[in-house]
Every structure is written in C-alpha cells, then in structure tokens.
N, C-alpha and C positions, 0 to 999 in steps of 0.2 A: 503327589499329584494334586493339582488344584482343579476344581470344576470350572468349565468354561462359563462365561456370562450366559445368563438364561436365554438371551436372544440368539447367541451362537449355538447353544444346545438345541434350541427348537429348530434352527435352520440346518443342523448337521444331518449327515446321512444316517440311515438306520443303524449301520454298524457302529458309527461314532456314538449315537444315542445309546445303543446297547452297552457300550463300554461305561457310560455314565450310570446306567441302571445297575451294572455289575458292581460298581463302587458303592452305590447307595444301598443296594439290597445285596443279596448273595447272587452269584451268577446262576441264572436259571432261564433257559430258553422259553419255558412255559410262561413264566412271569413276564418276560420281555414281550412275547406275542400278545399277552393279555394287555399290557401297557400300551403297545402300539395300537391295538384295536379299540381300547376303551378310554385311554387317557390322552394320548398324543393328539387325538382329534378334537379335544376340548381346549378352550382358551385358559391360559394361566400365565402369570407374569413374574413368578418367582419360583425358586426351588421349593420353598415352603408350600406354596399353592399346588405345585406339581405333586409333592409327596402327599398332601392332604387329599388331592383328587385320587391318587392311587389308593389311599386308605378308604375313601368313600366308595370307590368302585369295587374294591375287594370285599368290603363288608356287604354291599348290596348283592354282589355275586354269591357270596356264601349263603346269605339269607334266601335268595332265590333258589339256589341249589337245594337247600334244606327243605324249602316249601315244596319243590318239585319231588324231592325224595319222599316226603311225608304223603304227598297226594298220590304219587304213582308207585310207591314202593321202590325197592331196589337200593342201590348204593348212591352215596353222595357223588357229585360230579368229580371225576378223578383229578381234574385240574386243581381243585382246592388242595388236595393232599400233596400233589406234585410241587406246588408252590411252597407250602409249609415245609415239606421234607427237604427243600433246598438248603435250609439252615443246618449248620453242623450240630452234632450232639455236644452238649457242654462237657468239658473235661476229657474229651477223647481226641485230642489233636493228632495223635500218632496214627490212628486208623483212617483219618480223613484228611483230605487236602483242604486246609483252611484258607480262606481269603486272607490277605494281609490284615484287613480290618478285623475279621473275626479273631485272628491270632492275637492281635493287640488287645482286643476287648476281653479275651478269655485268659490273659496272662495271670490275673489275680486268682483264677481258679486252679491253675496248674502249679504243682510244686509238692504239696503234701500228698504222699502216696495213699494215705487213708482217705483223704477227701476225694482223690481221683477215683479210687475204688468205690466209694459211696456214690459218687455221681454216676459212675458206670451202672451200678445196680439200680439207681433211681431212674436213669434213662430207660433201662430195660423194663422196669415196672410201668413207667409212663407209657411206653410204646405198646405194651401189652394191654394197658387200660384203654388207650386211644389208638387202635390200629391205623396205620398209615400216616400218623402225625409224628412230629418231633416237638419236644418242649422248646418253645421260643420265648425268650424273655429279654428285656433290655438289661444287660448285665452291668454296664459301666457305672461305677460308683456304688455298687452293692456288694456286700460281703458274701463269702461262700455260704455262710449260715443263712443269710437272708434269702439267697437263691434256693438253697435246699429246703428251707421252710416254705417258700412259695411253691416249689414243685410238689412238696408233700400235700399242701393245701389243695392244689389243683388236682392231684391224683385222687385224693379223698373226696373231692367234690363230685367226681365222676360225671361231668357234664360236657360231652363232646361238642355240643353247639357253642358253649361258652369258650371252650378251648380253641376252636377254629377262629372265633372273633378275637380272642386274646392274642393268638399267634399273629394274625394280620395287624392288629394294633401295635404289637411289639415290633414287628418288622418295620412299620412306618416310624415308630419312635426311634428305632435304631438308625433308620435312613436320615431322619432329621438331625440326629447327633453326628452322623458321619458327614452330612452336608456342612454342618457347622465346623467340624474339624478340617474339612477340605476348603475352608475359607469363605463360606457363605454366611452372610449375616442374616439371622432369622428373626 
C-alpha cells in the first residue's frame, strides 16, 4: 500500500481517512475518533505535520487528563489507556492479530523461544506495574536486548506519567517510520 497524496487524504471520506490512520498507527476506533475531533480540524500540509499534530494533541490530552485526575481524584481518562492498549504486546504474535506493519516490525523479536518467553514475562510485569497500559516502543533497528533493557529500565522507573507520554511518542515515531516506508518523503 502507498499513502495517497496529502491533499487526497485530507479530501477523502472518514472511512478512507481511517484506513490511513490504521496503517500509520494501529487500528483503534478510539484513536480514530480522537484524530477526527482534534487533528483533522487543524491545518497541515504533509504527513509529517499530520503525525506531529497527532503527537502534540495526544501529549496535551494525557497531560490534561493527568491534571484533572490529580485535581479531582479518580482514574485517568480511559481513552488514554484504550489508545495505548491498541498496540500489540511485543513477542506475542500468536495471541494477537498483528497488523501487517507490526508483524514486520516485530520479526526480529520472534524466533528464539527463550527470548519470546522472557518478553512474555516482561510484558506481564510491565502490565502489572502499569495497569491498563502496554509497553510501546519504536522497535525497528533495535536489538532484542536493547528492547528488553529499555523495558526493564521503564519498569524499574515506575513512573506511569512518563510511560503514557513515552507510549504516545513511540506511537508517533512508529507512524513516521511507517509513512516513510509507505513512500512518503519526510
């Protein structure tokens, strides 16, 4: 698949635009609705600008949600976790339906049964440490050990606020990489 020209994308129907979102990000109706409401109403002239607007709006949204949570008590806005949880767990492709892009990006992680088992254990630890979240990282070009070291560092840091922001930043870094692979010059 190649992405349509940015002008064509902007003029497309919502269902066609959602197909592009699903290629750049992981398929997620919650994220699509967020993008329609917060990003598609703003001006942008390239996919890079579009993705950076998504990043800006997601980071602003998570910070506002955390401020509201701190001020009023209660839980973080569930939309935050729904968007982050749309990403697949690393190293567990058999349990989840991976997008074509995630499958290709995770190829280097799959193969060694010991690594797969270790990633499964680390995913469980991560999700117990950060309920409602998934570990999201830009995998492409990084070794299994680099990924596991990063996951360990983030688990040990135990800072859910930073995790949410890192997840949104990683999602947008992944989207930029996918756009490039889908023929967009960045």
